[in-house]
C-alpha positions as CSV (number, residue, x, y, z in Angstrom):
1,X,-4.4,-34.6,26.1
2,X,-0.6,-35.3,26.1
3,X,-0.4,-39.1,26.1
4,X,-2.6,-42.1,26.5
5,X,-1.7,-45.1,28.6
6,X,-2.3,-48.5,26.9
7,X,-1.8,-51.9,28.3
8,X,0.6,-54.2,26.4
9,X,-0.7,-57.7,25.7
10,X,2.6,-59.3,26.6
11,X,2.2,-58.4,30.3
12,X,4.5,-55.3,30.3
13,X,3.5,-52.2,32.1
14,X,1.5,-49.6,30.3
15,X,3.4,-47.5,27.8
16,X,2.4,-43.9,26.9
17,X,1.1,-43.3,23.4
18,X,1.8,-39.8,22.1
19,X,-0.9,-37.6,20.7
20,X,-0.5,-34.4,18.7
21,X,-1.9,-31.3,20.4
22,X,-3.0,-28.9,17.6
23,X,-4.2,-26.0,19.9
24,X,-0.9,-24.1,19.8
25,X,-0.7,-24.5,16.0
26,X,-4.2,-23.1,15.6
27,X,-3.3,-20.2,18.0
28,X,-0.3,-19.3,15.9
29,X,-2.1,-19.5,12.6
30,X,-4.9,-17.2,13.9
31,X,-2.4,-14.6,15.1
32,X,-0.6,-14.7,11.8
33,X,-3.9,-14.3,10.0
34,X,-4.8,-11.2,12.1
35,X,-1.3,-9.7,11.5
36,X,-1.6,-10.2,7.7
37,X,-5.1,-8.7,7.7
38,X,-3.8,-5.5,9.4
39,X,-0.6,-5.2,7.4
40,X,-1.9,-5.9,3.9
41,X,-3.9,-2.6,3.4
42,X,-0.8,-0.6,4.4
43,X,1.3,-2.5,1.9
44,X,-1.1,-1.8,-1.0
45,X,-1.3,1.9,-0.2
46,X,2.4,2.6,-0.5
47,X,3.9,5.6,1.2
48,X,1.8,7.2,4.0
49,X,0.8,10.7,2.9
50,X,-1.8,13.1,4.3
51,X,-3.8,14.3,1.4
52,X,-5.1,17.8,1.1
53,X,-8.8,18.4,1.7
54,X,-11.2,20.3,-0.7
55,X,-15.0,20.8,-0.9
56,X,-15.7,20.0,-4.6
57,X,-14.1,16.9,-6.0
58,X,-14.4,16.3,-9.7
59,X,-15.5,12.9,-11.1
60,X,-13.0,10.1,-11.7
61,X,-11.4,9.7,-15.1
62,X,-11.6,6.5,-17.2
63,X,-8.8,4.0,-17.2
64,X,-6.1,3.1,-14.7
65,X,-3.8,6.0,-13.8
66,X,-0.1,6.1,-13.3
67,X,0.3,7.0,-9.6
68,X,3.1,9.2,-8.4
69,X,3.3,9.8,-4.6
70,X,5.3,12.6,-3.0
71,X,6.1,11.8,0.6
72,X,7.2,14.3,3.1
73,X,10.7,12.9,3.4
74,X,11.4,13.6,-0.3
75,X,10.7,10.1,-1.3
76,X,8.8,9.4,-4.5
77,X,6.7,6.3,-5.2
78,X,5.9,5.4,-8.8
79,X,3.2,2.7,-9.0
80,X,4.1,1.2,-5.6
81,X,7.9,1.3,-6.3
82,X,10.1,3.6,-4.3
83,X,12.4,5.7,-6.5
84,X,14.6,8.8,-6.2
85,X,13.7,12.2,-7.5
86,X,16.4,11.9,-10.2
87,X,15.0,8.7,-11.7
88,X,11.4,9.9,-11.7
89,X,11.7,11.8,-15.0
90,X,13.3,9.1,-17.1
91,X,10.9,6.4,-15.8
92,X,7.9,8.6,-16.5
93,X,9.1,9.4,-20.0
94,X,9.4,5.7,-20.8
95,X,5.9,5.0,-19.4
96,X,4.4,8.0,-21.3
97,X,6.1,6.8,-24.6
98,X,4.7,3.3,-24.1
99,X,1.2,4.5,-23.3
100,X,0.6,8.2,-24.3
101,X,-3.1,8.2,-23.5
102,X,-2.7,7.0,-19.9
103,X,-3.3,9.8,-17.4
104,X,-1.4,10.5,-14.2
105,X,-2.5,10.9,-10.6
106,X,-0.3,12.8,-8.2
107,X,-0.6,12.1,-4.5
108,X,1.2,14.8,-2.6
109,X,1.4,15.1,1.2
110,X,-0.4,18.2,2.4
111,X,2.6,19.3,4.5
112,X,4.8,19.6,1.5
113,X,5.7,23.1,0.3
114,X,3.5,24.2,-2.6
115,X,6.7,25.1,-4.5
116,X,7.8,21.4,-4.5
117,X,4.4,20.2,-5.7
118,X,4.3,22.9,-8.4
119,X,7.8,22.0,-9.7
120,X,6.7,18.4,-9.9
121,X,3.6,19.4,-11.9
122,X,5.8,21.4,-14.3
123,X,8.1,18.4,-14.8
124,X,5.1,16.2,-15.5
125,X,3.7,18.6,-18.0
126,X,7.2,18.9,-19.6
127,X,7.2,15.1,-20.1
128,X,3.9,15.3,-21.8
129,X,1.3,14.5,-19.2
130,X,-1.4,17.1,-19.6
131,X,-4.1,15.1,-17.8
132,X,-2.5,15.2,-14.3
133,X,-4.9,14.9,-11.4
134,X,-4.2,15.7,-7.8
135,X,-5.5,13.1,-5.4
136,X,-7.4,14.7,-2.5
137,X,-10.0,13.8,0.1
138,X,-13.5,15.3,0.7
139,X,-13.4,18.2,3.1
140,X,-16.3,18.2,5.6
141,X,-18.3,21.5,5.9
142,X,-17.6,23.4,9.1
143,X,-21.1,22.9,10.6
144,X,-21.2,19.1,9.9
């Protein structure tokens, strides 16, 4: 495992010959692989928000949406990039001018006051996004 003793032809005593033990390396690589498998989905999702639940969800629209996330701490995430509330409007105006047909999806935490969500909707409509969708999750019926 650690070293092998070999006899020298010149009559000297046996000298240890080192061998590489790869077991610790394999253990570390497997642990890193598991860590990346757990962390990667959280990185792709962006800010953690609890979406509101509704019974009837409409069909998805065509094309890739612009995603705006409203987190409970007042943080906004625009297409996986954290931004401030003040920079949200100018960045969205530039994106809308570049691609006027692209629709927008708003992900708002269910614990946010409705007033804040409605004000954000109004700002988005003022910019020119009339195809704004609110991302929600399917609500389970009470008996199910």
